[in-house]
C-alpha positions in Angstrom: -31.4 -67.2 -111.7 -33.3 -68.4 -108.5 -30.4 -68.9 -106.4 -29.1 -65.4 -107.2 -32.2 -64.1 -106.0 -32.6 -65.9 -102.9 -28.8 -64.6 -102.0 -29.7 -60.9 -102.9 -32.8 -61.5 -100.3 -30.4 -63.0 -97.9 -28.2 -60.3 -98.0 -30.8 -57.1 -97.9 -32.1 -59.0 -94.8 -29.0 -59.2 -93.4 -28.6 -55.5 -93.9 -32.0 -54.5 -92.2 -31.8 -54.0 -88.3 -33.7 -55.7 -86.5 -36.0 -54.5 -83.8 -34.0 -55.1 -81.5 -30.8 -53.6 -83.1 -32.8 -50.4 -83.7 -32.4 -47.6 -81.3 -34.7 -47.2 -78.5 -36.3 -43.3 -79.4 -37.1 -45.0 -82.6 -39.2 -47.5 -81.6 -41.2 -45.1 -79.0 -44.9 -44.9 -80.4 -45.3 -41.4 -82.1 -48.4 -41.4 -80.1 -46.2 -40.9 -76.8 -44.4 -38.0 -78.6 -47.9 -36.3 -79.2 -48.7 -37.0 -75.8 -45.6 -35.8 -74.5 -45.9 -32.4 -76.3 -49.4 -32.0 -75.5 -48.2 -32.3 -71.6 -45.5 -30.0 -72.2 -48.1 -27.5 -73.6 -50.3 -27.8 -70.6 -47.8 -27.2 -68.4 -46.1 -24.0 -70.1 -49.8 -22.9 -70.4 -50.4 -23.3 -66.5 -47.7 -21.6 -65.8 -48.1 -18.9 -67.9 -51.7 -18.4 -67.4 -52.8 -19.3 -63.9 -49.5 -20.1 -61.9 -47.8 -16.4 -62.7 -51.0 -14.6 -62.3 -52.1 -16.0 -59.1 -48.8 -15.9 -57.6 -48.4 -12.0 -58.3 -52.3 -11.7 -57.3 -50.9 -13.1 -53.9 -47.9 -10.9 -53.5 -49.7 -7.6 -54.4 -53.3 -8.5 -53.1 -56.6 -7.5 -54.1 -54.8 -4.0 -55.5 -53.3 -6.4 -58.2 -56.8 -6.6 -60.1 -58.0 -2.9 -59.1 -58.4 -2.3 -62.6 -60.6 -5.2 -63.6 -62.6 -4.3 -60.6 -62.7 -0.3 -61.5 -64.2 -1.8 -65.1 -66.9 -4.0 -64.1 -68.0 -1.1 -61.4 -67.8 1.4 -64.5 -69.9 -1.1 -66.4 -72.9 -1.8 -64.0 -72.9 2.1 -62.9 -73.0 3.4 -66.6 -75.4 0.7 -67.1 -77.5 1.5 -64.5 -77.4 5.6 -65.0 -78.5 5.0 -68.5 -81.6 3.5 -67.5 -82.6 6.9 -66.1 -84.5 9.5 -67.7 -81.2 12.1 -67.0 -78.4 9.5 -67.2 -79.6 8.6 -71.0 -79.1 11.8 -72.2 -75.5 12.3 -70.2 -74.2 9.1 -71.3 -75.1 9.3 -75.1 -73.2 12.8 -75.1 -70.1 11.2 -73.2 -70.2 7.9 -75.1 -72.0 7.8 -78.0 -69.7 6.7 -81.1 -71.0 6.4 -84.7 -69.1 6.6 -88.2 -71.1 9.8 -88.8 -69.2 12.0 -86.5 -65.9 13.9 -86.6 -62.9 11.8 -86.1 -61.9 14.3 -82.9 -65.3 13.5 -81.2 -64.7 9.7 -81.6 -61.1 9.9 -80.0 -62.6 12.1 -77.0 -65.6 9.5 -76.6 -63.9 6.1 -77.3 -62.2 5.6 -73.5 -65.9 6.4 -71.9 -67.5 4.5 -74.6 -65.3 1.3 -73.7 -67.3 0.9 -70.4 -70.9 1.9 -71.9 -72.8 -2.0 -72.8 -74.2 -2.0 -76.2 -78.4 -1.5 -76.0 -78.5 -4.7 -77.6 -76.5 -6.8 -75.2 -76.7 -7.6 -71.8 -74.7 -6.2 -68.9 -74.3 -8.4 -67.0 -73.4 -11.3 -69.2 -70.4 -9.8 -70.1 -68.9 -9.4 -67.2 -66.7 -12.2 -66.2 -65.2 -12.2 -69.3 -64.5 -8.4 -68.9 -63.1 -9.1 -65.4 -61.2 -12.0 -66.2 -59.5 -10.3 -69.7 -58.6 -7.0 -67.7 -57.6 -8.7 -64.5 -55.3 -11.5 -66.5 -54.0 -8.7 -68.4 -53.1 -6.2 -65.7 -51.1 -9.0 -63.3 -49.5 -10.0 -66.3 -48.6 -6.6 -68.0 -49.9 -3.9 -65.5 -52.2 -1.3 -65.5 -51.0 1.3 -68.0 -50.2 -1.3 -70.4 -53.9 -2.9 -70.2 -55.4 0.4 -70.6 -53.1 1.2 -73.5 -53.8 -2.3 -75.5 -57.8 -1.9 -74.8 -57.9 1.6 -76.0 -55.6 0.9 -79.1 -57.9 -2.3 -80.3 -61.4 -0.4 -79.4 -60.1 2.6 -81.4 -58.8 0.3 -84.3 -62.0 -1.6 -84.9 -63.9 2.1 -84.4 -61.3 3.6 -87.2 -61.7 0.5 -89.3 -65.4 0.8 -89.3 -65.1 3.9 -91.4 -63.0 2.1 -93.9 -65.4 -0.1 -94.3 -68.1 2.3 -94.9 -66.3 4.1 -97.6 -65.6 0.6 -99.2 -69.2 0.1 -99.5 -71.1 -3.1 -99.4 -69.3 -6.0 -100.4 -66.6 -8.6 -99.6 -64.6 -6.1 -97.1 -67.1 -2.9 -96.9 -70.3 -3.1 -95.3 -73.3 -1.1 -96.1 -73.6 3.0 -95.6 -76.5 2.5 -93.2 -74.0 1.3 -90.7 -72.7 4.9 -90.1 -75.7 5.6 -88.2 -75.2 2.7 -85.8 -73.9 3.6 -82.2 -70.9 1.7 -81.5 -70.3 1.2 -77.8 -69.4 -1.3 -75.9 -66.3 -3.4 -74.5 -66.3 -6.4 -76.6 -63.2 -5.3 -78.7 -61.3 -4.6 -75.6 -62.2 -8.2 -74.0 -61.1 -10.0 -77.4 -58.2 -7.9 -78.3 -56.7 -8.4 -74.6 -57.0 -12.1 -74.8 -55.0 -11.9 -78.1 -52.7 -9.9 -77.0 -51.9 -12.0 -74.1 -52.1 -15.2 -75.8 -49.8 -14.3 -78.2 -47.3 -12.5 -75.8 -47.1 -15.2 -73.3 -47.1 -18.0 -76.3 -50.4 -19.7 -74.6 -52.3 -21.0 -77.8 -55.2 -22.8 -75.7 -55.9 -19.7 -74.1 -56.3 -18.1 -77.7 -58.3 -21.1 -78.7 -60.5 -20.7 -75.6 -61.0 -17.2 -75.6 -60.8 -15.9 -79.2 -61.5 -18.3 -81.7 -65.4 -18.3 -80.8 -65.5 -14.5 -81.1 -63.9 -14.8 -84.3 -65.5 -17.5 -86.1 -69.1 -15.8 -84.8 -68.0 -12.8 -86.7 -67.1 -14.7 -89.8 -70.3 -16.3 -89.4 -72.4 -13.1 -88.8 -70.6 -10.5 -91.2 -71.8 -7.0 -89.8 -70.5 -3.9 -88.5 -69.9 -5.3 -84.9 -68.0 -8.3 -86.3 -65.8 -7.0 -88.5 -64.6 -4.6 -86.1 -64.0 -7.6 -83.4 -61.5 -9.3 -86.4 -59.6 -5.7 -86.6 -59.4 -5.3 -82.9 -57.9 -9.0 -82.9 -55.7 -8.5 -85.9 -54.2 -5.4 -84.4 -53.7 -7.1 -80.8 -52.2 -10.2 -82.3 -49.6 -7.5 -84.2 -49.0 -5.8 -80.5 -48.6 -8.8 -78.8 -45.7 -10.0 -81.3 -44.1 -6.9 -81.3 -44.1 -6.8 -77.1 -42.8 -10.5 -77.0 -39.9 -9.6 -79.5 -39.3 -6.3 -77.7 -38.9 -8.5 -74.4 -37.7 -11.7 -75.3 -34.0 -10.7 -74.6 -34.9 -9.5 -70.7 -34.5 -11.7 -67.8 -38.3 -12.6 -66.6 -39.6 -10.7 -63.4 -38.8 -12.5 -60.0 -41.1 -12.0 -57.5 -40.4 -10.4 -54.1 -40.4 -13.9 -52.1 -37.9 -15.1 -54.9 -35.7 -12.3 -54.3 -35.6 -12.8 -50.4 -35.0 -16.8 -51.0 -32.0 -16.2 -53.0 -30.8 -13.3 -50.7 -31.2 -15.6 -47.7 -29.2 -18.5 -49.6 -26.5 -15.9 -50.4 -26.4 -15.0 -46.6 -25.9 -18.6 -45.2 -23.3 -19.1 -47.6 -21.5 -16.2 -46.6 -21.7 -17.2 -43.2 -20.8 -20.7 -44.1 -17.6 -19.3 -45.6 -16.9 -17.2 -42.8 -17.2 -20.4 -40.6 -15.1 -22.5 -42.1 -12.4 -19.5 -42.7 -12.5 -19.0 -38.9 -12.2 -22.4 -37.9 -8.6 -22.0 -37.5 -8.5 -19.2 -34.9 -6.0 -16.8 -34.3 -3.5 -19.2 -36.4 -5.3 -18.4 -39.7 -3.3 -15.8 -41.7 -4.3 -13.4 -44.6 -3.9 -14.0 -48.2 -1.2 -11.0 -48.3 1.0 -13.0 -45.6 0.5 -16.4 -47.8 1.6 -14.2 -51.2 4.8 -13.0 -49.2 5.5 -15.3 -46.9 5.9 -13.0 -44.1 3.5 -15.1 -41.9 5.9 -18.1 -42.2 8.8 -16.0 -41.4 6.9 -15.0 -38.1 5.6 -18.1 -37.2 9.6 -19.9 -38.0 11.4 -17.7 -35.5 13.6 -19.7 -33.3 12.5 -20.5 -29.9 13.3 -18.1 -27.0 13.7 -15.2 -29.5 12.2 -12.3 -29.4 9.3 -10.5 -32.0 12.6 -8.7 -33.5 14.3 -12.0 -34.0 16.9 -10.9 -31.5 18.0 -13.6 -28.7 17.3 -12.1 -25.6 20.6 -13.7 -23.5 22.8 -12.1 -25.7 
């Protein structure tokens, strides 16, 4: 019995490949694979979130972030105008949004309310995030889509507040007193633009850095503003997924510098081919002459004969 067991173990050991016989890929440590994946993810993030916007900013100049600059100036101007006695009433009439208002009035005031800072939040503290969100989206998607996404997510949060108030206090609803809360500010638009950009260009690190903290704070403090932020993030992610699916088959936009480089390369190649074709001088014959054989017949006429092939001495 012992001999049989030793023989079985020896046969099993001979069938198991040694470390030197195993493929090299199988000996690669798992930590190296994870490091390679992280490196590729960081490079992909760098190209999409940093390199491409910087290249387009260099091409377009300051006009490439004009919408972000206008948004910051509008927030500062409306905040300072709101501090005056006459300006407080004007800003309230143009931008005050509440859930107890008619829907048509909410639709009219929402574009202006987007740039009016909330009363309980400092106006200057949110300017860097406001500029970064609008500038990044403007450089990647253009002004029209940036404004459309910002307005869509803000309006979705405002209309979602009405639904939550109608549901009443509970897990998904809020108390009826929240209907009298003034709902202004660009916080929903900021987090929505970050979420839309992260999903559209597949940037998980951007989502982790700019969206997850806001979502975590909204879950930890389930008030009306936090619920609106969650709705804005959800709508922005859906819009980003739809945009990515609609443009996945289209070629990536190429910069003007790349177009000029490709045109220059094509011109150099064309000149090089023309130079090679002209090396034979006047003796080079066209393609139709080579195909029909007429060029050979002209070159092979006997010495002393004219162009018509006749002997001039006869």
